[in-house]
Predicted model as a PDB file, atoms N, CA, C, CB and O in Angstrom, pLDDT in the B-factor column:
MODEL        1                                                                  
ATOM      1  N   MET A   1      91.520 144.099  76.926  1.00 74.00           N  
ATOM      2  CA  MET A   1      92.214 142.834  77.011  1.00 74.00           C  
ATOM      3  C   MET A   1      93.474 142.965  77.872  1.00 74.00           C  
ATOM      4  CB  MET A   1      92.568 142.332  75.613  1.00 74.00           C  
ATOM      5  O   MET A   1      93.791 142.061  78.646  1.00 74.00           O  
ATOM      6  N   VAL A   2      94.188 144.081  77.742  1.00 77.00           N  
ATOM      7  CA  VAL A   2      95.428 144.288  78.489  1.00 77.00           C  
ATOM      8  C   VAL A   2      95.160 144.226  79.984  1.00 77.00           C  
ATOM      9  CB  VAL A   2      96.070 145.636  78.118  1.00 77.00           C  
ATOM     10  O   VAL A   2      95.888 143.550  80.711  1.00 77.00           O  
ATOM     11  N   LYS A   3      94.141 144.911  80.453  1.00 78.00           N  
ATOM     12  CA  LYS A   3      93.831 144.934  81.885  1.00 78.00           C  
ATOM     13  C   LYS A   3      93.444 143.553  82.385  1.00 78.00           C  
ATOM     14  CB  LYS A   3      92.705 145.927  82.172  1.00 78.00           C  
ATOM     15  O   LYS A   3      93.802 143.180  83.503  1.00 78.00           O  
ATOM     16  N   GLU A   4      92.729 142.798  81.590  1.00 84.00           N  
ATOM     17  CA  GLU A   4      92.309 141.458  81.994  1.00 84.00           C  
ATOM     18  C   GLU A   4      93.504 140.539  82.193  1.00 84.00           C  
ATOM     19  CB  GLU A   4      91.362 140.864  80.959  1.00 84.00           C  
ATOM     20  O   GLU A   4      93.535 139.765  83.149  1.00 84.00           O  
ATOM     21  N   ILE A   5      94.479 140.612  81.311  1.00 88.00           N  
ATOM     22  CA  ILE A   5      95.677 139.772  81.428  1.00 88.00           C  
ATOM     23  C   ILE A   5      96.483 140.178  82.657  1.00 88.00           C  
ATOM     24  CB  ILE A   5      96.552 139.878  80.152  1.00 88.00           C  
ATOM     25  O   ILE A   5      96.998 139.321  83.375  1.00 88.00           O  
ATOM     26  N   GLU A   6      96.592 141.484  82.902  1.00 86.00           N  
ATOM     27  CA  GLU A   6      97.359 141.954  84.056  1.00 86.00           C  
ATOM     28  C   GLU A   6      96.705 141.573  85.378  1.00 86.00           C  
ATOM     29  CB  GLU A   6      97.530 143.458  83.988  1.00 86.00           C  
ATOM     30  O   GLU A   6      97.394 141.498  86.396  1.00 86.00           O  
ATOM     31  N   LYS A   7      95.404 141.333  85.394  1.00 86.00           N  
ATOM     32  CA  LYS A   7      94.729 140.889  86.616  1.00 86.00           C  
ATOM     33  C   LYS A   7      95.329 139.589  87.137  1.00 86.00           C  
ATOM     34  CB  LYS A   7      93.232 140.708  86.362  1.00 86.00           C  
ATOM     35  O   LYS A   7      95.279 139.321  88.338  1.00 86.00           O  
ATOM     36  N   TYR A   8      95.896 138.778  86.245  1.00 91.00           N  
ATOM     37  CA  TYR A   8      96.487 137.500  86.619  1.00 91.00           C  
ATOM     38  C   TYR A   8      97.979 137.615  86.914  1.00 91.00           C  
ATOM     39  CB  TYR A   8      96.261 136.488  85.520  1.00 91.00           C  
ATOM     40  O   TYR A   8      98.665 136.603  87.050  1.00 91.00           O  
ATOM     41  N   GLY A   9      98.484 138.848  87.014  1.00 88.00           N  
ATOM     42  CA  GLY A   9      99.880 139.062  87.368  1.00 88.00           C  
ATOM     43  C   GLY A   9     100.850 138.986  86.209  1.00 88.00           C  
ATOM     44  O   GLY A   9     102.060 138.917  86.421  1.00 88.00           O  
ATOM     45  N   ILE A  10     100.343 138.999  84.988  1.00 91.00           N  
ATOM     46  CA  ILE A  10     101.204 138.951  83.814  1.00 91.00           C  
ATOM     47  C   ILE A  10     101.348 140.373  83.267  1.00 91.00           C  
ATOM     48  CB  ILE A  10     100.628 137.978  82.726  1.00 91.00           C  
ATOM     49  O   ILE A  10     100.370 140.940  82.780  1.00 91.00           O  
ATOM     50  N   PRO A  11     102.556 140.963  83.339  1.00 92.00           N  
ATOM     51  CA  PRO A  11     102.717 142.329  82.824  1.00 92.00           C  
ATOM     52  C   PRO A  11     102.579 142.359  81.307  1.00 92.00           C  
ATOM     53  CB  PRO A  11     104.080 142.904  83.238  1.00 92.00           C  
ATOM     54  O   PRO A  11     103.037 141.454  80.609  1.00 92.00           O  
ATOM     55  N   ILE A  12     101.949 143.401  80.816  1.00 92.00           N  
ATOM     56  CA  ILE A  12     101.697 143.568  79.384  1.00 92.00           C  
ATOM     57  C   ILE A  12     102.161 144.954  78.959  1.00 92.00           C  
ATOM     58  CB  ILE A  12     100.187 143.363  79.048  1.00 92.00           C  
ATOM     59  O   ILE A  12     102.015 145.924  79.703  1.00 92.00           O  
ATOM     60  N   VAL A  13     102.718 145.038  77.763  1.00 94.00           N  
ATOM     61  CA  VAL A  13     103.055 146.329  77.167  1.00 94.00           C  
ATOM     62  C   VAL A  13     102.115 146.538  75.989  1.00 94.00           C  
ATOM     63  CB  VAL A  13     104.567 146.391  76.718  1.00 94.00           C  
ATOM     64  O   VAL A  13     101.996 145.677  75.118  1.00 94.00           O  
ATOM     65  N   HIS A  14     101.458 147.672  75.968  1.00 93.00           N  
ATOM     66  CA  HIS A  14     100.569 148.018  74.862  1.00 93.00           C  
ATOM     67  C   HIS A  14     101.338 148.956  73.941  1.00 93.00           C  
ATOM     68  CB  HIS A  14      99.229 148.680  75.374  1.00 93.00           C  
ATOM     69  O   HIS A  14     101.613 150.102  74.298  1.00 93.00           O  
ATOM     70  N   MET A  15     101.681 148.467  72.761  1.00 94.00           N  
ATOM     71  CA  MET A  15     102.362 149.294  71.770  1.00 94.00           C  
ATOM     72  C   MET A  15     101.283 149.859  70.861  1.00 94.00           C  
ATOM     73  CB  MET A  15     103.444 148.474  70.954  1.00 94.00           C  
ATOM     74  O   MET A  15     100.562 149.104  70.209  1.00 94.00           O  
ATOM     75  N   ALA A  16     101.165 151.194  70.810  1.00 93.00           N  
ATOM     76  CA  ALA A  16     100.059 151.802  70.088  1.00 93.00           C  
ATOM     77  C   ALA A  16     100.468 153.123  69.459  1.00 93.00           C  
ATOM     78  CB  ALA A  16      98.878 152.011  71.015  1.00 93.00           C  
ATOM     79  O   ALA A  16     101.304 153.860  69.982  1.00 93.00           O  
ATOM     80  N   THR A  17      99.850 153.395  68.321  1.00 93.00           N  
ATOM     81  CA  THR A  17     100.086 154.660  67.631  1.00 93.00           C  
ATOM     82  C   THR A  17      99.385 155.807  68.350  1.00 93.00           C  
ATOM     83  CB  THR A  17      99.609 154.576  66.175  1.00 93.00           C  
ATOM     84  O   THR A  17      99.952 156.890  68.502  1.00 93.00           O  
ATOM     85  N   ILE A  18      98.170 155.573  68.786  1.00 94.00           N  
ATOM     86  CA  ILE A  18      97.390 156.614  69.461  1.00 94.00           C  
ATOM     87  C   ILE A  18      97.399 156.305  70.958  1.00 94.00           C  
ATOM     88  CB  ILE A  18      95.913 156.689  68.899  1.00 94.00           C  
ATOM     89  O   ILE A  18      96.546 155.568  71.452  1.00 94.00           O  
ATOM     90  N   THR A  19      98.358 156.868  71.665  1.00 94.00           N  
ATOM     91  CA  THR A  19      98.547 156.545  73.074  1.00 94.00           C  
ATOM     92  C   THR A  19      97.410 157.044  73.959  1.00 94.00           C  
ATOM     93  CB  THR A  19      99.846 157.122  73.555  1.00 94.00           C  
ATOM     94  O   THR A  19      97.185 156.496  75.038  1.00 94.00           O  
ATOM     95  N   THR A  20      96.698 158.064  73.524  1.00 94.00           N  
ATOM     96  CA  THR A  20      95.583 158.560  74.340  1.00 94.00           C  
ATOM     97  C   THR A  20      94.496 157.500  74.484  1.00 94.00           C  
ATOM     98  CB  THR A  20      94.992 159.838  73.722  1.00 94.00           C  
ATOM     99  O   THR A  20      93.823 157.430  75.511  1.00 94.00           O  
ATOM    100  N   ILE A  21      94.329 156.681  73.459  1.00 92.00           N  
ATOM    101  CA  ILE A  21      93.357 155.592  73.554  1.00 92.00           C  
ATOM    102  C   ILE A  21      93.856 154.551  74.552  1.00 92.00           C  
ATOM    103  CB  ILE A  21      93.111 154.943  72.161  1.00 92.00           C  
ATOM    104  O   ILE A  21      93.076 154.027  75.348  1.00 92.00           O  
ATOM    105  N   SER A  22      95.134 154.254  74.513  1.00 92.00           N  
ATOM    106  CA  SER A  22      95.705 153.293  75.465  1.00 92.00           C  
ATOM    107  C   SER A  22      95.492 153.754  76.894  1.00 92.00           C  
ATOM    108  CB  SER A  22      97.202 153.091  75.199  1.00 92.00           C  
ATOM    109  O   SER A  22      95.133 152.961  77.764  1.00 92.00           O  
ATOM    110  N   VAL A  23      95.712 155.031  77.134  1.00 93.00           N  
ATOM    111  CA  VAL A  23      95.509 155.587  78.472  1.00 93.00           C  
ATOM    112  C   VAL A  23      94.036 155.494  78.858  1.00 93.00           C  
ATOM    113  CB  VAL A  23      95.992 157.056  78.536  1.00 93.00           C  
ATOM    114  O   VAL A  23      93.708 155.128  79.986  1.00 93.00           O  
ATOM    115  N   SER A  24      93.151 155.825  77.920  1.00 91.00           N  
ATOM    116  CA  SER A  24      91.715 155.834  78.241  1.00 91.00           C  
ATOM    117  C   SER A  24      91.165 154.443  78.530  1.00 91.00           C  
ATOM    118  CB  SER A  24      90.936 156.453  77.100  1.00 91.00           C  
ATOM    119  O   SER A  24      90.191 154.317  79.272  1.00 91.00           O  
ATOM    120  N   VAL A  25      91.767 153.388  77.960  1.00 89.00           N  
ATOM    121  CA  VAL A  25      91.296 152.032  78.248  1.00 89.00           C  
ATOM    122  C   VAL A  25      92.025 151.427  79.450  1.00 89.00           C  
ATOM    123  CB  VAL A  25      91.482 151.137  77.021  1.00 89.00           C  
ATOM    124  O   VAL A  25      91.713 150.311  79.864  1.00 89.00           O  
ATOM    125  N   GLY A  26      92.986 152.152  80.007  1.00 87.00           N  
ATOM    126  CA  GLY A  26      93.633 151.722  81.236  1.00 87.00           C  
ATOM    127  C   GLY A  26      94.856 150.858  81.083  1.00 87.00           C  
ATOM    128  O   GLY A  26      95.227 150.157  82.025  1.00 87.00           O  
ATOM    129  N   ALA A  27      95.499 150.879  79.932  1.00 91.00           N  
ATOM    130  CA  ALA A  27      96.753 150.131  79.778  1.00 91.00           C  
ATOM    131  C   ALA A  27      97.800 150.755  80.701  1.00 91.00           C  
ATOM    132  CB  ALA A  27      97.245 150.136  78.280  1.00 91.00           C  
ATOM    133  O   ALA A  27      97.909 151.979  80.775  1.00 91.00           O  
ATOM    134  N   ASN A  28      98.560 149.930  81.394  1.00 92.00           N  
ATOM    135  CA  ASN A  28      99.537 150.451  82.348  1.00 92.00           C  
ATOM    136  C   ASN A  28     100.877 150.788  81.733  1.00 92.00           C  
ATOM    137  CB  ASN A  28      99.742 149.469  83.436  1.00 92.00           C  
ATOM    138  O   ASN A  28     101.496 151.782  82.114  1.00 92.00           O  
ATOM    139  N   ARG A  29     101.341 149.984  80.792  1.00 96.00           N  
ATOM    140  CA  ARG A  29     102.638 150.212  80.153  1.00 96.00           C  
ATOM    141  C   ARG A  29     102.398 150.449  78.667  1.00 96.00           C  
ATOM    142  CB  ARG A  29     103.613 149.003  80.382  1.00 96.00           C  
ATOM    143  O   ARG A  29     101.925 149.567  77.951  1.00 96.00           O  
ATOM    144  N   ILE A  30     102.734 151.653  78.219  1.00 96.00           N  
ATOM    145  CA  ILE A  30     102.431 152.045  76.845  1.00 96.00           C  
ATOM    146  C   ILE A  30     103.710 152.470  76.143  1.00 96.00           C  
ATOM    147  CB  ILE A  30     101.388 153.186  76.811  1.00 96.00           C  
ATOM    148  O   ILE A  30     104.473 153.289  76.655  1.00 96.00           O  
ATOM    149  N   VAL A  31     103.933 151.899  74.959  1.00 97.00           N  
ATOM    150  CA  VAL A  31     105.066 152.299  74.129  1.00 97.00           C  
ATOM    151  C   VAL A  31     104.484 152.872  72.840  1.00 97.00           C  
ATOM    152  CB  VAL A  31     106.047 151.086  73.840  1.00 97.00           C  
ATOM    153  O   VAL A  31     103.794 152.165  72.107  1.00 97.00           O  
ATOM    154  N   PRO A  32     104.758 154.149  72.557  1.00 95.00           N  
ATOM    155  CA  PRO A  32     104.230 154.744  71.328  1.00 95.00           C  
ATOM    156  C   PRO A  32     104.885 154.135  70.085  1.00 95.00           C  
ATOM    157  CB  PRO A  32     104.444 156.262  71.341  1.00 95.00           C  
ATOM    158  O   PRO A  32     106.084 153.859  70.073  1.00 95.00           O  
ATOM    159  N   THR A  33     104.081 153.932  69.049  1.00 93.00           N  
ATOM    160  CA  THR A  33     104.590 153.392  67.793  1.00 93.00           C  
ATOM    161  C   THR A  33     104.619 154.490  66.735  1.00 93.00           C  
ATOM    162  CB  THR A  33     103.726 152.199  67.317  1.00 93.00           C  
ATOM    163  O   THR A  33     104.310 155.646  67.025  1.00 93.00           O  
ATOM    164  N   ILE A  34     104.991 154.129  65.511  1.00 90.00           N  
ATOM    165  CA  ILE A  34     105.297 155.110  64.476  1.00 90.00           C  
ATOM    166  C   ILE A  34     104.060 155.649  63.766  1.00 90.00           C  
ATOM    167  CB  ILE A  34     106.220 154.504  63.469  1.00 90.00           C  
ATOM    168  O   ILE A  34     103.794 156.850  63.810  1.00 90.00           O  
ATOM    169  N   SER A  35     103.309 154.779  63.117  1.00 88.00           N  
ATOM    170  CA  SER A  35     102.141 155.230  62.366  1.00 88.00           C  
ATOM    171  C   SER A  35     101.162 154.074  62.224  1.00 88.00           C  
ATOM    172  CB  SER A  35     102.551 155.778  60.972  1.00 88.00           C  
ATOM    173  O   SER A  35     101.510 152.921  62.478  1.00 88.00           O  
ATOM    174  N   ILE A  36      99.957 154.380  61.825  1.00 88.00           N  
ATOM    175  CA  ILE A  36      98.929 153.344  61.723  1.00 88.00           C  
ATOM    176  C   ILE A  36      99.293 152.280  60.682  1.00 88.00           C  
ATOM    177  CB  ILE A  36      97.584 153.974  61.372  1.00 88.00           C  
ATOM    178  O   ILE A  36      99.179 151.095  60.993  1.00 88.00           O  
ATOM    179  N   PRO A  37      99.722 152.633  59.470  1.00 87.00           N  
ATOM    180  CA  PRO A  37     100.034 151.551  58.527  1.00 87.00           C  
ATOM    181  C   PRO A  37     101.303 150.767  58.887  1.00 87.00           C  
ATOM    182  CB  PRO A  37     100.184 152.124  57.139  1.00 87.00           C  
ATOM    183  O   PRO A  37     101.438 149.603  58.509  1.00 87.00           O  
ATOM    184  N   TYR A  38     102.229 151.396  59.615  1.00 87.00           N  
ATOM    185  CA  TYR A  38     103.493 150.739  59.993  1.00 87.00           C  
ATOM    186  C   TYR A  38     103.757 150.988  61.477  1.00 87.00           C  
ATOM    187  CB  TYR A  38     104.690 151.266  59.120  1.00 87.00           C  
ATOM    188  O   TYR A  38     104.625 151.793  61.813  1.00 87.00           O  
ATOM    189  N   PRO A  39     103.032 150.318  62.368  1.00 87.00           N  
ATOM    190  CA  PRO A  39     103.162 150.643  63.792  1.00 87.00           C  
ATOM    191  C   PRO A  39     104.558 150.417  64.372  1.00 87.00           C  
ATOM    192  CB  PRO A  39     102.184 149.835  64.569  1.00 87.00           C  
ATOM    193  O   PRO A  39     105.013 151.215  65.192  1.00 87.00           O  
ATOM    194  N   VAL A  40     105.241 149.361  63.971  1.00 87.00           N  
ATOM    195  CA  VAL A  40     106.563 149.098  64.539  1.00 87.00           C  
ATOM    196  C   VAL A  40     107.656 149.147  63.478  1.00 87.00           C  
ATOM    197  CB  VAL A  40     106.576 147.743  65.230  1.00 87.00           C  
ATOM    198  O   VAL A  40     108.588 148.342  63.485  1.00 87.00           O  
ATOM    199  N   GLY A  41     107.524 150.093  62.580  1.00 85.00           N  
ATOM    200  CA  GLY A  41     108.538 150.249  61.550  1.00 85.00           C  
ATOM    201  C   GLY A  41     108.322 151.512  60.752  1.00 85.00           C  
ATOM    202  O   GLY A  41     107.316 152.202  60.916  1.00 85.00           O  
ATOM    203  N   ASN A  42     109.269 151.807  59.892  1.00 85.00           N  
ATOM    204  CA  ASN A  42     109.187 152.962  59.026  1.00 85.00           C  
ATOM    205  C   ASN A  42     109.947 152.620  57.750  1.00 85.00           C  
ATOM    206  CB  ASN A  42     109.763 154.248  59.720  1.00 85.00           C  
ATOM    207  O   ASN A  42     111.170 152.755  57.703  1.00 85.00           O  
ATOM    208  N   PRO A  43     109.223 152.170  56.697  1.00 86.00           N  
ATOM    209  CA  PRO A  43     109.902 151.746  55.474  1.00 86.00           C  
ATOM    210  C   PRO A  43     110.765 152.825  54.833  1.00 86.00           C  
ATOM    211  CB  PRO A  43     108.893 151.283  54.486  1.00 86.00           C  
ATOM    212  O   PRO A  43     111.668 152.509  54.057  1.00 86.00           O  
ATOM    213  N   ALA A  44     110.507 154.078  55.138  1.00 87.00           N  
ATOM    214  CA  ALA A  44     111.295 155.160  54.566  1.00 87.00           C  
ATOM    215  C   ALA A  44     112.735 155.158  55.091  1.00 87.00           C  
ATOM    216  CB  ALA A  44     110.633 156.497  54.865  1.00 87.00           C  
ATOM    217  O   ALA A  44     113.611 155.784  54.494  1.00 87.00           O  
ATOM    218  N   LEU A  45     112.982 154.464  56.194  1.00 88.00           N  
ATOM    219  CA  LEU A  45     114.324 154.440  56.772  1.00 88.00           C  
ATOM    220  C   LEU A  45     115.262 153.465  56.075  1.00 88.00           C  
ATOM    221  CB  LEU A  45     114.242 154.092  58.225  1.00 88.00           C  
ATOM    222  O   LEU A  45     116.475 153.519  56.273  1.00 88.00           O  
ATOM    223  N   GLY A  46     114.709 152.580  55.265  1.00 87.00           N  
ATOM    224  CA  GLY A  46     115.561 151.613  54.568  1.00 87.00           C  
ATOM    225  C   GLY A  46     116.242 150.665  55.534  1.00 87.00           C  
ATOM    226  O   GLY A  46     115.586 150.037  56.366  1.00 87.00           O  
ATOM    227  N   GLU A  47     117.559 150.562  55.425  1.00 85.00           N  
ATOM    228  CA  GLU A  47     118.322 149.632  56.261  1.00 85.00           C  
ATOM    229  C   GLU A  47     118.304 150.013  57.742  1.00 85.00           C  
ATOM    230  CB  GLU A  47     119.754 149.565  55.776  1.00 85.00           C  
ATOM    231  O   GLU A  47     118.510 149.153  58.599  1.00 85.00           O  
ATOM    232  N   LYS A  48     118.063 151.271  58.052  1.00 90.00           N  
ATOM    233  CA  LYS A  48     118.056 151.714  59.446  1.00 90.00           C  
ATOM    234  C   LYS A  48     116.762 151.356  60.165  1.00 90.00           C  
ATOM    235  CB  LYS A  48     118.275 153.207  59.514  1.00 90.00           C  
ATOM    236  O   LYS A  48     116.637 151.579  61.369  1.00 90.00           O  
ATOM    237  N   GLU A  49     115.792 150.799  59.428  1.00 90.00           N  
ATOM    238  CA  GLU A  49     114.534 150.415  60.056  1.00 90.00           C  
ATOM    239  C   GLU A  49     114.747 149.354  61.130  1.00 90.00           C  
ATOM    240  CB  GLU A  49     113.555 149.906  59.006  1.00 90.00           C  
ATOM    241  O   GLU A  49     114.061 149.361  62.153  1.00 90.00           O  
ATOM    242  N   ALA A  50     115.677 148.455  60.910  1.00 90.00           N  
ATOM    243  CA  ALA A  50     115.967 147.414  61.900  1.00 90.00           C  
ATOM    244  C   ALA A  50     116.412 148.032  63.226  1.00 90.00           C  
ATOM    245  CB  ALA A  50     117.051 146.456  61.371  1.00 90.00           C  
ATOM    246  O   ALA A  50     116.061 147.527  64.293  1.00 90.00           O  
ATOM    247  N   ASP A  51     117.179 149.117  63.165  1.00 92.00           N  
ATOM    248  CA  ASP A  51     117.611 149.801  64.392  1.00 92.00           C  
ATOM    249  C   ASP A  51     116.414 150.371  65.134  1.00 92.00           C  
ATOM    250  CB  ASP A  51     118.615 150.923  64.066  1.00 92.00           C  
ATOM    251  O   ASP A  51     116.333 150.273  66.358  1.00 92.00           O  
ATOM    252  N   LEU A  52     115.485 150.965  64.397  1.00 90.00           N  
ATOM    253  CA  LEU A  52     114.277 151.516  65.011  1.00 90.00           C  
ATOM    254  C   LEU A  52     113.465 150.411  65.685  1.00 90.00           C  
ATOM    255  CB  LEU A  52     113.417 152.242  63.956  1.00 90.00           C  
ATOM    256  O   LEU A  52     113.009 150.574  66.816  1.00 90.00           O  
ATOM    257  N   ARG A  53     113.289 149.302  64.998  1.00 91.00           N  
ATOM    258  CA  ARG A  53     112.526 148.189  65.574  1.00 91.00           C  
ATOM    259  C   ARG A  53     113.196 147.654  66.835  1.00 91.00           C  
ATOM    260  CB  ARG A  53     112.369 147.060  64.547  1.00 91.00           C  
ATOM    261  O   ARG A  53     112.523 147.362  67.823  1.00 91.00           O  
ATOM    262  N   MET A  54     114.504 147.527  66.802  1.00 93.00           N  
ATOM    263  CA  MET A  54     115.232 147.035  67.975  1.00 93.00           C  
ATOM    264  C   MET A  54     115.060 147.996  69.153  1.00 93.00           C  
ATOM    265  CB  MET A  54     116.734 146.854  67.647  1.00 93.00           C  
ATOM    266  O   MET A  54     114.880 147.562  70.291  1.00 93.00           O  
ATOM    267  N   LYS A  55     115.114 149.285  68.881  1.00 94.00           N  
ATOM    268  CA  LYS A  55     114.946 150.285  69.938  1.00 94.00           C  
ATOM    269  C   LYS A  55     113.550 150.182  70.551  1.00 94.00           C  
ATOM    270  CB  LYS A  55     115.185 151.709  69.384  1.00 94.00           C  
ATOM    271  O   LYS A  55     113.394 150.305  71.765  1.00 94.00           O  
ATOM    272  N   MET A  56     112.534 149.955  69.710  1.00 94.00           N  
ATOM    273  CA  MET A  56     111.164 149.837  70.211  1.00 94.00           C  
ATOM    274  C   MET A  56     111.005 148.576  71.068  1.00 94.00           C  
ATOM    275  CB  MET A  56     110.164 149.814  69.038  1.00 94.00           C  
ATOM    276  O   MET A  56     110.355 148.614  72.113  1.00 94.00           O  
ATOM    277  N   VAL A  57     111.586 147.480  70.633  1.00 95.00           N  
ATOM    278  CA  VAL A  57     111.497 146.227  71.400  1.00 95.00           C  
ATOM    279  C   VAL A  57     112.229 146.372  72.733  1.00 95.00           C  
ATOM    280  CB  VAL A  57     112.089 145.041  70.589  1.00 95.00           C  
ATOM    281  O   VAL A  57     111.732 145.908  73.759  1.00 95.00           O  
ATOM    282  N   LYS A  58     113.390 147.002  72.735  1.00 97.00           N  
ATOM    283  CA  LYS A  58     114.128 147.213  73.984  1.00 97.00           C  
ATOM    284  C   LYS A  58     113.347 148.104  74.934  1.00 97.00           C  
ATOM    285  CB  LYS A  58     115.502 147.828  73.701  1.00 97.00           C  
ATOM    286  O   LYS A  58     113.361 147.883  76.145  1.00 97.00           O  
ATOM    287  N   THR A  59     112.660 149.117  74.394  1.00 97.00           N  
ATOM    288  CA  THR A  59     111.825 149.971  75.227  1.00 97.00           C  
ATOM    289  C   THR A  59     110.688 149.163  75.842  1.00 97.00           C  
ATOM    290  CB  THR A  59     111.268 151.146  74.409  1.00 97.00           C  
ATOM    291  O   THR A  59     110.373 149.326  77.021  1.00 97.00           O  
ATOM    292  N   ALA A  60     110.075 148.297  75.047  1.00 97.00           N  
ATOM    293  CA  ALA A  60     108.982 147.458  75.553  1.00 97.00           C  
ATOM    294  C   ALA A  60     109.488 146.512  76.646  1.00 97.00           C  
ATOM    295  CB  ALA A  60     108.343 146.647  74.400  1.00 97.00           C  
ATOM    296  O   ALA A  60     108.800 146.306  77.647  1.00 97.00           O  
ATOM    297  N   LEU A  61     110.674 145.939  76.468  1.00 97.00           N  
ATOM    298  CA  LEU A  61     111.227 145.057  77.495  1.00 97.00           C  
ATOM    299  C   LEU A  61     111.526 145.811  78.786  1.00 97.00           C  
ATOM    300  CB  LEU A  61     112.495 144.386  76.983  1.00 97.00           C  
ATOM    301  O   LEU A  61     111.303 145.293  79.880  1.00 97.00           O  
ATOM    302  N   LYS A  62     112.030 147.032  78.653  1.00 97.00           N  
ATOM    303  CA  LYS A  62     112.277 147.855  79.841  1.00 97.00           C  
ATOM    304  C   LYS A  62     110.959 148.167  80.543  1.00 97.00           C  
ATOM    305  CB  LYS A  62     113.008 149.167  79.458  1.00 97.00           C  
ATOM    306  O   LYS A  62     110.897 148.176  81.773  1.00 97.00           O  
ATOM    307  N   ALA A  63     109.908 148.421  79.770  1.00 97.00           N  
ATOM    308  CA  ALA A  63     108.590 148.680  80.352  1.00 97.00           C  
ATOM    309  C   ALA A  63     108.092 147.466  81.126  1.00 97.00           C  
ATOM    310  CB  ALA A  63     107.583 149.058  79.257  1.00 97.00           C  
ATOM    311  O   ALA A  63     107.490 147.616  82.188  1.00 97.00           O  
ATOM    312  N   LEU A  64     108.336 146.265  80.606  1.00 95.00           N  
ATOM    313  CA  LEU A  64     107.916 145.044  81.303  1.00 95.00           C  
ATOM    314  C   LEU A  64     108.604 144.896  82.651  1.00 95.00           C  
ATOM    315  CB  LEU A  64     108.204 143.820  80.444  1.00 95.00           C  
ATOM    316  O   LEU A  64     108.023 144.352  83.590  1.00 95.00           O  
ATOM    317  N   GLU A  65     109.836 145.374  82.753  1.00 95.00           N  
ATOM    318  CA  GLU A  65     110.603 145.269  83.996  1.00 95.00           C  
ATOM    319  C   GLU A  65     110.216 146.325  85.020  1.00 95.00           C  
ATOM    320  CB  GLU A  65     112.074 145.376  83.700  1.00 95.00           C  
ATOM    321  O   GLU A  65     110.585 146.222  86.189  1.00 95.00           O  
ATOM    322  N   THR A  66     109.476 147.335  84.589  1.00 95.00           N  
ATOM    323  CA  THR A  66     109.173 148.479  85.440  1.00 95.00           C  
ATOM    324  C   THR A  66     107.841 148.303  86.144  1.00 95.00           C  
ATOM    325  CB  THR A  66     109.163 149.762  84.624  1.00 95.00           C  
ATOM    326  O   THR A  66     106.826 148.015  85.508  1.00 95.00           O  
ATOM    327  N   GLU A  67     107.846 148.476  87.470  1.00 93.00           N  
ATOM    328  CA  GLU A  67     106.606 148.443  88.238  1.00 93.00           C  
ATOM    329  C   GLU A  67     105.859 149.757  88.006  1.00 93.00           C  
ATOM    330  CB  GLU A  67     106.889 148.214  89.763  1.00 93.00           C  
ATOM    331  O   GLU A  67     106.438 150.837  88.124  1.00 93.00           O  
ATOM    332  N   VAL A  68     104.591 149.657  87.681  1.00 92.00           N  
ATOM    333  CA  VAL A  68     103.768 150.854  87.489  1.00 92.00           C  
ATOM    334  C   VAL A  68     102.442 150.658  88.214  1.00 92.00           C  
ATOM    335  CB  VAL A  68     103.533 151.143  85.969  1.00 92.00           C  
ATOM    336  O   VAL A  68     101.992 149.532  88.427  1.00 92.00           O  
ATOM    337  N   THR A  69     101.829 151.772  88.589  1.00 89.00           N  
ATOM    338  CA  THR A  69     100.516 151.716  89.243  1.00 89.00           C  
ATOM    339  C   THR A  69      99.449 152.458  88.471  1.00 89.00           C  
ATOM    340  CB  THR A  69     100.605 152.281  90.635  1.00 89.00           C  
ATOM    341  O   THR A  69      98.272 152.422  88.828  1.00 89.00           O  
ATOM    342  N   GLU A  70      99.863 153.128  87.416  1.00 92.00           N  
ATOM    343  CA  GLU A  70      98.932 153.885  86.588  1.00 92.00           C  
ATOM    344  C   GLU A  70      99.463 153.889  85.158  1.00 92.00           C  
ATOM    345  CB  GLU A  70      98.745 155.346  87.126  1.00 92.00           C  
ATOM    346  O   GLU A  70     100.618 153.524  84.937  1.00 92.00           O  
ATOM    347  N   PRO A  71      98.653 154.290  84.185  1.00 94.00           N  
ATOM    348  CA  PRO A  71      99.133 154.329  82.809  1.00 94.00           C  
ATOM    349  C   PRO A  71     100.423 155.156  82.685  1.00 94.00           C  
ATOM    350  CB  PRO A  71      98.048 154.903  81.893  1.00 94.00           C  
ATOM    351  O   PRO A  71     100.484 156.315  83.098  1.00 94.00           O  
ATOM    352  N   THR A  72     101.439 154.527  82.110  1.00 96.00           N  
ATOM    353  CA  THR A  72     102.743 155.162  81.961  1.00 96.00           C  
ATOM    354  C   THR A  72     103.210 154.994  80.520  1.00 96.00           C  
ATOM    355  CB  THR A  72     103.779 154.560  82.957  1.00 96.00           C  
ATOM    356  O   THR A  72     103.214 153.886  79.984  1.00 96.00           O  
ATOM    357  N   ILE A  73     103.602 156.096  79.902  1.00 97.00           N  
ATOM    358  CA  ILE A  73     104.104 156.055  78.531  1.00 97.00           C  
ATOM    359  C   ILE A  73     105.628 156.011  78.584  1.00 97.00           C  
ATOM    360  CB  ILE A  73     103.602 157.287  77.700  1.00 97.00           C  
ATOM    361  O   ILE A  73     106.266 156.843  79.229  1.00 97.00           O  
ATOM    362  N   PHE A  74     106.196 155.029  77.894  1.00 97.00           N  
ATOM    363  CA  PHE A  74     107.644 154.845  77.819  1.00 97.00           C  
ATOM    364  C   PHE A  74     108.104 155.323  76.445  1.00 97.00           C  
ATOM    365  CB  PHE A  74     108.050 153.344  78.068  1.00 97.00           C  
ATOM    366  O   PHE A  74     107.943 154.599  75.462  1.00 97.00           O  
ATOM    367  N   PRO A  75     108.678 156.536  76.355  1.00 95.00           N  
ATOM    368  CA  PRO A  75     109.078 157.064  75.048  1.00 95.00           C  
ATOM    369  C   PRO A  75     110.206 156.244  74.429  1.00 95.00           C  
ATOM    370  CB  PRO A  75     109.510 158.521  75.179  1.00 95.00           C  
ATOM    371  O   PRO A  75     111.079 155.727  75.125  1.00 95.00           O  
ATOM    372  N   VAL A  76     110.164 156.142  73.111  1.00 90.00           N  
ATOM    373  CA  VAL A  76     111.188 155.400  72.378  1.00 90.00           C  
ATOM    374  C   VAL A  76     112.323 156.338  72.042  1.00 90.00           C  
ATOM    375  CB  VAL A  76     110.610 154.754  71.093  1.00 90.00           C  
ATOM    376  O   VAL A  76     113.303 155.925  71.421  1.00 90.00           O  
TER     377      VAL A  76                                                      
ENDMDL                                                                          
END                                                                             
């Protein structure tokens, strides 16, 4: 789905726990997530979870601004 949307010039960020799958399906902008049950959070962090989520969203926004020609992983 990611590649199909990008064909129309709309940049997409694929946030995924298993980044090797993202690379194998051809996603261009990949942001690694935390775990399968909590991809964009970590309940063990308590109040600091909001900071983690904000950092992940900012990483995804930076990925959207970045021109890429091949699968690129943007570490959080």
